[in-house]
PLY file of the C-alpha trace (Angstrom):
ply
format ascii 1.0
element vertex 292
property float x
property float y
property float z
element edge 291
property int vertex1
property int vertex2
end_header
225.73 211.07 106.55
226.85 214.43 108.15
229.02 212.86 110.27
230.73 211.16 107.43
231.34 214.36 105.85
232.64 215.93 109.08
235.11 213.18 109.71
236.29 213.11 106.18
236.76 216.87 106.02
239.14 216.63 109.36
240.85 213.58 107.82
241.25 215.84 104.76
242.92 218.64 106.63
245.28 216.04 108.41
246.34 214.73 104.98
247.28 218.28 104.03
248.95 218.93 107.09
250.93 215.75 106.28
252.04 216.85 102.89
253.26 220.47 104.42
255.36 218.00 106.89
257.07 216.53 104.02
259.12 219.58 103.38
260.29 219.55 107.21
261.15 216.40 107.11
263.16 216.82 103.43
265.08 219.28 105.73
265.80 217.10 108.82
266.80 214.03 106.73
270.75 214.88 106.40
271.43 212.96 103.42
271.54 214.42 99.68
268.38 214.94 97.57
269.35 211.96 95.31
269.62 209.11 97.81
266.64 210.84 99.73
264.29 210.30 96.70
265.53 207.09 96.13
264.91 205.43 99.35
261.67 207.68 99.40
260.27 206.08 96.14
261.45 202.23 97.00
259.94 202.05 100.46
257.01 203.86 99.08
256.43 201.66 96.37
256.72 198.57 99.12
254.29 199.87 101.28
251.78 200.38 98.37
252.37 196.93 97.22
251.55 195.63 100.80
248.46 198.03 100.78
247.38 196.32 97.36
248.07 192.67 98.48
246.22 193.24 101.67
243.07 194.88 99.84
243.40 192.07 97.30
243.84 194.21 94.43
245.27 193.55 90.84
248.58 194.13 89.59
248.20 192.95 86.25
248.43 195.91 83.42
248.95 196.07 79.97
252.27 196.93 78.04
251.18 200.12 77.16
249.96 201.00 80.47
253.39 200.00 82.22
254.89 202.63 79.33
252.75 205.21 80.54
253.40 204.65 84.01
257.04 204.41 83.61
256.85 207.83 81.65
254.97 209.40 84.35
257.33 207.80 87.14
260.24 209.51 85.54
258.37 212.76 85.62
257.78 212.25 89.38
261.34 211.27 90.30
262.73 214.51 88.71
260.01 216.61 90.43
260.97 215.13 93.87
264.69 215.47 92.99
264.39 219.03 92.24
262.16 219.35 95.43
264.39 218.33 97.84
267.23 219.75 96.01
265.62 223.25 96.45
265.10 222.66 100.39
268.67 221.41 100.62
270.15 224.60 98.79
267.55 227.16 100.39
265.18 226.12 103.13
261.54 224.76 103.70
259.59 228.26 103.23
261.19 229.45 100.02
260.46 225.87 98.10
256.86 225.82 99.51
256.11 229.38 98.29
257.46 228.57 95.04
255.50 225.22 95.09
252.28 227.28 95.15
252.71 228.09 91.55
251.47 224.58 90.39
248.07 225.56 89.76
249.36 228.18 87.20
251.74 225.74 85.55
248.43 223.57 85.32
246.40 226.34 83.60
248.75 226.92 81.10
249.75 223.35 80.38
245.64 222.01 80.45
245.14 223.97 77.02
247.88 222.16 75.16
246.83 218.68 76.60
243.24 219.12 76.56
242.93 221.59 73.40
241.21 224.47 74.81
241.49 228.11 74.91
243.58 229.95 77.35
241.10 231.65 79.65
241.38 235.75 79.91
241.26 235.73 83.70
244.16 232.98 83.89
246.27 234.91 81.92
245.61 238.14 84.43
246.23 235.96 87.37
249.37 234.61 85.90
250.71 238.07 85.79
249.79 238.64 89.52
251.75 235.53 90.30
254.87 236.72 88.51
254.41 239.84 90.70
254.81 237.77 93.81
257.52 235.96 92.52
259.36 239.18 91.57
258.91 240.64 94.93
260.28 237.02 96.63
263.11 237.34 93.96
263.94 240.84 95.03
264.33 240.03 98.73
265.54 236.76 98.75
268.16 236.90 95.85
270.59 234.84 97.82
268.54 231.92 97.48
268.22 232.00 93.88
269.16 228.46 93.07
266.71 227.03 95.73
264.13 229.21 93.97
264.92 227.89 90.79
264.81 224.27 91.91
261.50 224.76 93.15
259.98 226.23 90.40
261.26 223.34 88.00
259.84 221.29 90.81
256.57 222.85 90.59
256.53 222.56 86.92
257.03 218.97 86.75
254.74 218.44 89.43
251.97 220.28 87.32
252.84 218.04 84.36
252.59 214.63 86.20
249.19 215.84 87.62
247.88 216.55 84.15
249.05 212.91 83.03
247.74 211.28 86.03
244.55 212.96 85.39
244.29 211.56 82.03
244.89 207.82 83.49
243.00 207.72 86.98
239.63 207.15 85.12
241.14 203.93 83.62
243.33 202.24 86.67
243.10 202.16 90.55
244.88 205.24 92.18
247.01 202.50 94.37
247.80 200.76 91.40
249.03 203.48 89.57
250.91 204.98 92.57
252.77 201.80 92.99
254.00 201.43 89.17
255.09 204.98 89.16
256.87 204.90 92.56
258.67 201.54 91.38
259.59 203.13 88.01
261.00 206.26 89.47
262.91 204.14 91.75
264.23 201.98 88.33
265.46 205.64 86.91
266.82 207.06 90.03
268.77 203.78 90.28
270.06 204.08 86.86
271.06 207.37 87.49
272.96 206.85 90.79
275.19 203.95 88.57
275.89 206.31 86.00
277.14 208.73 88.51
278.59 208.12 91.75
277.19 204.40 92.36
276.19 202.83 95.14
278.48 202.20 98.07
278.49 201.09 101.67
278.21 204.73 102.82
274.97 205.24 100.78
272.88 202.93 103.10
275.18 203.91 106.22
272.45 206.35 107.87
271.73 207.58 111.13
268.79 205.76 113.29
267.05 209.41 113.02
267.37 209.55 109.35
266.20 206.10 109.15
263.14 207.11 111.07
262.50 210.22 109.23
262.49 208.59 105.92
260.20 205.39 106.98
257.63 208.25 108.14
258.30 210.15 104.79
257.96 207.15 102.66
254.81 204.91 104.62
252.83 208.14 106.01
253.48 211.15 103.82
253.73 209.11 100.57
251.87 205.66 100.40
249.20 206.46 103.01
248.51 210.22 102.12
248.18 209.53 98.41
245.69 206.52 98.98
243.53 208.40 101.64
243.27 211.34 99.77
241.87 209.43 96.76
239.43 207.49 99.35
238.00 210.71 100.68
237.00 212.16 97.51
233.74 210.26 97.69
232.54 212.63 100.44
234.53 215.93 99.95
233.35 218.15 97.05
235.98 219.47 94.39
235.42 223.11 95.82
236.36 221.85 99.49
239.28 219.76 98.15
240.84 222.72 96.28
240.72 224.98 99.04
241.92 222.79 101.74
244.94 221.64 99.67
245.79 225.29 99.20
246.89 225.23 102.84
249.74 222.89 102.11
252.29 225.66 102.06
250.44 227.63 104.65
250.89 224.36 107.11
254.25 223.54 106.00
255.73 227.20 106.72
254.24 227.25 109.89
255.87 223.78 110.66
259.14 224.93 109.55
259.08 228.11 111.74
258.22 225.66 114.62
260.49 223.08 114.05
263.34 224.41 112.21
263.54 228.08 113.99
265.68 230.68 112.91
266.87 229.36 109.36
263.14 229.43 108.50
262.50 233.40 109.29
262.76 235.63 106.07
262.36 239.02 105.17
258.76 240.48 106.03
258.45 241.34 102.39
258.85 237.48 101.34
255.54 236.80 103.14
253.94 239.38 101.09
255.11 237.62 97.88
254.12 234.22 99.15
250.62 235.74 100.34
250.09 237.22 96.87
250.72 233.96 95.30
248.34 231.79 97.71
245.87 234.32 97.49
245.93 234.41 93.65
245.89 230.54 93.48
242.77 230.30 95.77
240.84 232.77 93.96
241.43 230.88 90.74
240.49 227.73 92.22
237.06 229.18 93.52
236.48 230.73 90.11
237.19 227.46 88.24
235.05 225.30 90.75
231.87 227.61 90.62
232.17 227.30 87.08
232.05 223.62 86.93
229.35 223.66 89.38
0 1
1 2
2 3
3 4
4 5
5 6
6 7
7 8
8 9
9 10
10 11
11 12
12 13
13 14
14 15
15 16
16 17
17 18
18 19
19 20
20 21
21 22
22 23
23 24
24 25
25 26
26 27
27 28
28 29
29 30
30 31
31 32
32 33
33 34
34 35
35 36
36 37
37 38
38 39
39 40
40 41
41 42
42 43
43 44
44 45
45 46
46 47
47 48
48 49
49 50
50 51
51 52
52 53
53 54
54 55
55 56
56 57
57 58
58 59
59 60
60 61
61 62
62 63
63 64
64 65
65 66
66 67
67 68
68 69
69 70
70 71
71 72
72 73
73 74
74 75
75 76
76 77
77 78
78 79
79 80
80 81
81 82
82 83
83 84
84 85
85 86
86 87
87 88
88 89
89 90
90 91
91 92
92 93
93 94
94 95
95 96
96 97
97 98
98 99
99 100
100 101
101 102
102 103
103 104
104 105
105 106
106 107
107 108
108 109
109 110
110 111
111 112
112 113
113 114
114 115
115 116
116 117
117 118
118 119
119 120
120 121
121 122
122 123
123 124
124 125
125 126
126 127
127 128
128 129
129 130
130 131
131 132
132 133
133 134
134 135
135 136
136 137
137 138
138 139
139 140
140 141
141 142
142 143
143 144
144 145
145 146
146 147
147 148
148 149
149 150
150 151
151 152
152 153
153 154
154 155
155 156
156 157
157 158
158 159
159 160
160 161
161 162
162 163
163 164
164 165
165 166
166 167
167 168
168 169
169 170
170 171
171 172
172 173
173 174
174 175
175 176
176 177
177 178
178 179
179 180
180 181
181 182
182 183
183 184
184 185
185 186
186 187
187 188
188 189
189 190
190 191
191 192
192 193
193 194
194 195
195 196
196 197
197 198
198 199
199 200
200 201
201 202
202 203
203 204
204 205
205 206
206 207
207 208
208 209
209 210
210 211
211 212
212 213
213 214
214 215
215 216
216 217
217 218
218 219
219 220
220 221
221 222
222 223
223 224
224 225
225 226
226 227
227 228
228 229
229 230
230 231
231 232
232 233
233 234
234 235
235 236
236 237
237 238
238 239
239 240
240 241
241 242
242 243
243 244
244 245
245 246
246 247
247 248
248 249
249 250
250 251
251 252
252 253
253 254
254 255
255 256
256 257
257 258
258 259
259 260
260 261
261 262
262 263
263 264
264 265
265 266
266 267
267 268
268 269
269 270
270 271
271 272
272 273
273 274
274 275
275 276
276 277
277 278
278 279
279 280
280 281
281 282
282 283
283 284
284 285
285 286
286 287
287 288
288 289
289 290
290 291
């Protein structure tokens, strides 16, 4: 039993490491954000579909559930579009630092959807996060567009996490993932048709881009999502929360190692990012202990 916990704890770190690598792949892939998200969601839905078939899962759901999946799929599509757009116009470090604010968007959105009071310490922590953001804004004002897109992505990510949390008890995680990715593809396809449309050049990717996109859609999307749900049987919420908050750390370190000079930021940037990250971790520790 202890062995199972250790194996799954290491597995969790590997998954978080993969999530951190997602942003690096977004920078390495040379196509723009819209086609990148389209390929990711299309291939991701295919990989999840294959998993469902192999595991003999069910695909039948009610029309009402399909409407819910469609709404969340739209949110996920916009979330990823903003995420990869942020990477393209700034860099991985800026994007991941801003994505750390997701937990605080969730803290202030939960009272709206779950009709609970805002907790005093959440307001305090929210103000501390604003201080961290202000420090980053001051020293990295040239990346303003990327910062705003990343904050938008973080907000949308918090929204779809809340909505997914409301339906995950009723449906299988793989089933939810399949339909949300599928509807996301539909919405991005409609967007593409309403703008430039599909052209031969849309599918004319380099061999390296195809390799990166397949890794992104299979390992970083389908596998990571399903595996994260699976290990929750052995990992406590406290451990899960602490480990997940390592994503921006892993991602920024990977970006420095793989992408080099373009990822080196002003030292004050790392101070602001550290303030945000530590506040998120402390907030998570307090919440988990209160639940325990």
